[in-house]
matplotlib code that plots the C-alpha trace (Angstrom):
import matplotlib.pyplot as plt

x = [-17.4, -13.8, -12.0, -12.9, -16.6, -19.3, -20.5, -24.2, -24.8, -24.1, -23.7, -21.9, -24.6, -25.1, -21.7, -19.3, -15.6, -12.7, -9.2, -5.8, -3.9, -1.5, 0.3, -1.4, -3.1, -5.3, -6.4, -7.1, -9.2, -11.1, -11.7, -13.1, -15.4, -16.6, -17.4, -19.6, -21.5, -19.8, -19.4, -15.6, -13.5, -9.7, -7.7, -4.3, -1.3, -0.4, 2.3, -0.3, -0.1, 3.3, 1.6, 0.3, 3.9, 5.3, 2.2, -0.5, -2.6, -2.9, -3.6, -6.5, -8.1, -7.8, -9.4, -12.2, -15.4, -13.4, -13.8, -10.3, -9.6, -6.3, -5.1, -1.9, -2.5, 0.5, -1.3, -4.2, -6.3, -5.6, -6.6, -9.8, -10.7, -9.9, -12.2, -15.0, -14.7, -14.4, -17.6, -19.5, -17.7, -18.6, -15.1, -11.6, -8.8, -5.2, -1.9, 0.6, 3.0, 1.7, 4.2, 2.9, -0.7, 0.4, 2.0, -1.1, -3.4, -5.1, -4.7, -7.8, -8.3, -8.4, -10.5, -13.1, -13.3, -14.1, -16.0, -17.6, -19.6, -16.4, -14.6, -10.9, -9.3, -5.5, -3.3, 0.1, 3.2, 3.5, 1.0, 1.0, 4.3, 6.1, 4.2, 7.2, 9.3, 10.4, 9.1, 7.5, 5.5, 8.6, 10.0, 6.6, 6.5, 10.1, 9.4, 6.6, 8.6, 6.8, 9.9, 11.7, 14.9, 16.0, 12.9, 10.5, 6.9, 4.6, 2.3, 2.1, 0.5, 0.8, -0.5, -3.4, -4.2, -4.0, -6.4, -9.0, -8.6, -9.0, -12.2, -13.4, -12.6, -14.8, -17.7, -17.0, -16.9, -20.2, -21.8, -20.5, -21.7, -25.2, -25.3, -23.5, -24.1, -20.4, -17.2, -14.5, -10.8, -9.5, -5.8, -4.8, -1.1, 0.3, 2.7, -0.3, -1.9, 1.2, 1.1, -2.5, -1.7, 1.3, -0.8, -1.0, 2.8, 3.0, 0.7, 3.0, 0.5, 2.8, 6.2, 8.4, 7.4, 3.9, 0.8, 0.5, 4.2, 5.3, 5.0, 1.8, 2.4, -1.0, -0.3, 2.8, 3.9, 5.4, 6.9, 4.8, 5.7, 5.2, 5.0, 4.1, 1.1, -0.2, -1.7, -4.0, -5.4, -5.1, -8.4, -8.4, -11.0, -9.0, -5.8, -7.5, -8.7, -5.2, -3.6, -6.2, -5.6, -1.8, -2.0, -0.5, -1.4, -2.0, -4.7, -4.1, -3.7, -0.3, 0.9, 0.7, 3.6, 5.9, 8.8, 7.8, 4.4, 6.0, 8.2, 5.4, 3.2, 6.1, 6.8, 3.2, 2.8, 6.1, 4.6, 1.4, 0.9, -1.0, -3.9, -4.1, -3.9, -6.6, -8.9, -8.0, -8.9, -12.4, -13.0, -11.9, -12.7, -9.2, -8.1, -5.2, -4.1, -1.5, 0.9, 3.6, 7.3]
y = [6.0, 5.7, 2.4, 2.7, 3.7, 1.3, -1.0, -0.7, -4.3, -5.3, -9.1, -9.0, -6.9, -8.3, -10.1, -9.2, -9.5, -9.3, -8.8, -9.2, -8.5, -5.7, -3.8, -4.0, -7.3, -7.8, -4.2, -4.0, -7.1, -5.7, -2.4, -4.4, -6.3, -3.0, -1.9, -5.0, -4.1, -6.0, -4.6, -4.6, -4.5, -4.6, -5.6, -4.0, -4.5, -1.7, -0.6, -0.2, -1.1, -0.3, 1.3, 4.1, 5.2, 4.8, 5.9, 7.6, 8.6, 5.1, 3.8, 6.4, 5.4, 1.7, 2.0, 4.4, 3.1, 0.3, 0.1, -0.1, -2.0, -2.5, -5.6, -7.3, -10.9, -12.1, -11.3, -13.0, -9.8, -9.5, -13.1, -12.6, -9.5, -11.4, -14.3, -11.9, -10.4, -13.9, -15.0, -12.2, -12.5, -14.5, -14.3, -13.8, -12.5, -13.3, -12.7, -14.3, -17.1, -20.5, -20.6, -17.3, -18.6, -21.6, -19.3, -17.2, -20.2, -19.3, -22.5, -23.5, -26.5, -24.3, -21.7, -24.2, -25.9, -22.7, -20.9, -23.4, -20.6, -18.8, -18.9, -18.1, -16.5, -17.0, -14.8, -16.3, -15.6, -19.1, -22.0, -25.0, -26.2, -23.2, -20.8, -20.1, -18.9, -15.3, -13.3, -10.1, -8.7, -8.1, -11.7, -13.3, -11.2, -12.1, -15.8, -15.5, -13.5, -10.3, -8.2, -7.1, -5.1, -3.2, -1.0, -1.8, -2.8, 0.1, -1.2, -4.0, -6.5, -9.6, -7.8, -6.2, -9.4, -11.3, -8.9, -9.4, -13.2, -12.8, -10.8, -13.4, -16.1, -14.2, -14.5, -18.2, -18.7, -16.9, -19.0, -22.2, -21.0, -20.4, -23.8, -25.9, -24.0, -23.9, -22.1, -23.0, -22.4, -20.9, -20.0, -17.3, -17.3, -14.0, -16.1, -17.8, -14.4, -13.4, -16.7, -16.0, -12.5, -14.0, -16.4, -14.2, -14.1, -17.9, -18.4, -16.3, -13.4, -10.7, -12.2, -9.9, -10.1, -11.4, -9.4, -7.7, -7.9, -5.3, -7.3, -5.6, -2.0, -0.9, -2.2, -0.4, 2.7, 5.3, 8.8, 11.6, 15.3, 16.3, 13.0, 9.4, 7.5, 4.1, 2.8, -0.2, -0.5, -4.3, -5.5, -5.2, -2.4, -0.3, -1.0, 0.1, 3.3, 4.0, 3.4, 5.5, 8.4, 8.1, 7.6, 4.1, 1.4, -1.7, -3.8, -6.9, -7.7, -9.3, -6.0, -4.6, -6.9, -5.7, -3.4, -0.8, -0.4, 0.0, 2.7, 4.5, 4.5, 5.8, 8.5, 9.6, 9.7, 11.6, 14.6, 14.8, 16.5, 14.8, 17.2, 16.2, 12.5, 12.8, 14.4, 11.7, 9.0, 10.6, 11.5, 8.2, 5.9, 4.6, 3.3, 5.3, 7.2, 10.0, 10.5, 12.9, 12.1]
z = [-8.2, -6.9, -6.2, -2.5, -2.7, -1.5, -4.3, -5.5, -4.7, -1.0, -0.9, 2.5, 4.3, 7.7, 7.8, 10.6, 9.7, 12.2, 10.8, 12.5, 9.2, 9.0, 6.1, 2.7, 1.6, 4.6, 5.0, 1.3, 1.5, 4.5, 2.6, -0.3, 2.1, 3.6, 0.1, -0.3, 2.9, 5.6, 9.1, 9.5, 12.6, 12.9, 16.0, 16.0, 18.3, 20.7, 18.3, 15.5, 11.9, 10.3, 7.3, 9.6, 10.0, 6.5, 4.6, 6.7, 3.7, 2.5, 6.0, 6.3, 3.0, 3.7, 7.1, 6.3, 8.1, 9.7, 13.5, 15.0, 18.2, 20.1, 22.0, 22.8, 21.8, 23.7, 27.0, 28.7, 28.6, 24.9, 24.2, 26.1, 24.1, 20.9, 21.7, 22.7, 19.2, 17.5, 19.3, 17.4, 14.1, 10.9, 9.3, 10.6, 8.3, 9.3, 7.7, 10.1, 9.2, 10.3, 13.2, 14.6, 14.4, 16.5, 19.1, 19.3, 19.6, 16.3, 14.3, 12.4, 14.7, 17.8, 16.2, 14.8, 18.2, 20.1, 17.4, 15.0, 13.3, 12.3, 9.0, 8.7, 5.6, 6.1, 3.9, 3.6, 1.4, -0.2, 0.0, 2.3, 3.6, 2.1, 4.3, 6.5, 3.5, 3.6, 0.6, -0.5, -3.4, -5.4, -5.0, -5.8, -9.0, -9.9, -9.5, -12.0, -14.7, -13.9, -13.2, -16.3, -16.4, -13.3, -12.8, -9.9, -10.9, -11.1, -8.3, -5.7, -8.0, -5.8, -2.7, -4.4, -6.4, -3.2, -1.5, -4.2, -3.8, -0.1, -0.5, -3.0, -0.3, 2.2, -0.2, -0.6, 3.1, 3.7, 1.0, 2.7, 6.1, 4.8, 3.2, 5.8, 9.0, 10.0, 9.2, 6.7, 6.4, 3.2, 2.5, 0.1, -1.0, -2.4, -4.5, -6.1, -6.7, -8.6, -10.5, -11.5, -12.7, -14.7, -16.6, -19.8, -19.8, -19.2, -22.1, -24.3, -24.8, -23.4, -24.2, -26.3, -29.9, -29.2, -30.3, -26.9, -26.1, -28.6, -31.8, -33.0, -34.2, -32.7, -29.2, -27.9, -26.0, -28.3, -27.8, -29.1, -29.6, -25.9, -24.0, -24.5, -25.9, -24.8, -28.0, -27.9, -31.4, -31.4, -33.1, -36.9, -37.0, -34.6, -36.5, -39.8, -38.2, -36.9, -40.2, -42.1, -39.7, -40.1, -43.9, -43.7, -46.1, -43.9, -45.5, -43.4, -39.7, -40.6, -41.9, -38.3, -37.4, -40.1, -39.1, -41.7, -40.1, -36.7, -38.1, -39.8, -36.7, -34.6, -37.1, -37.2, -33.4, -32.9, -34.9, -32.8, -29.5, -26.7, -27.3, -30.9, -30.1, -27.4, -30.1, -32.5, -30.0, -29.6, -33.2, -34.8, -31.9, -31.3, -27.9, -26.7, -23.6, -23.7, -20.8, -19.7, -20.1]

ax = plt.figure().add_subplot(projection="3d")
ax.plot(x, y, z, "-o")
ax.set_aspect("equal")
plt.show()
């Protein structure tokens, strides 16, 4: 199963979702809802979704099995088309700033008055009164101490984390509708998603020197003979297997934090190829993953 395949359990089967959200978080949430069995529709402006221009491959995968519609919501005809779709929908996903929702007549008060059966999942940058603040994935990560050095993060953590929270909110909304018989408004802030992902760092788990912040010799990224190895021998039994394979005497968990153990593990890995380390992982049941340079 790939990350975009339908899930074996289809909790949203029979649920109709309309999305107005562009770029990444909204479409990723819609893709996830489609995987859970929802009938998904997306209403795009005449100019289309910007992602279709800057990454057509990502756009295609995000919108597989999504029915695409077009309307200019700034016109009367576009508004009429929108409300025809809303009358049939169970959930609406938006990603506009609050001021834009006001201009488009899509405040929760207006929506709930005209479509009481409808739930709205509003994806915003920051929560509540901060919803008008300019921001992006990178700034939300930076504010939560998730940007280290000058390298960009490897993926769009806040956007994708926010998309999962939004799909979770869809499930919550459907449960509420089935119990209460009416829609509900739920707000998902990407900055809050970044904060949730940052909790292990806030707790000190991944701070430099902590067990999974480089302090434990069995949980680090090391160079090997023809690439790199992500080593995750954190638990005592994994650490003991690693040390036995490397010929290192490390009888206690505390020894894994000593500089000498770090040096010995590094020296051992540097003499091994990726193929040898892959075989070691299977043969000795050690969690590791080799990578190119």
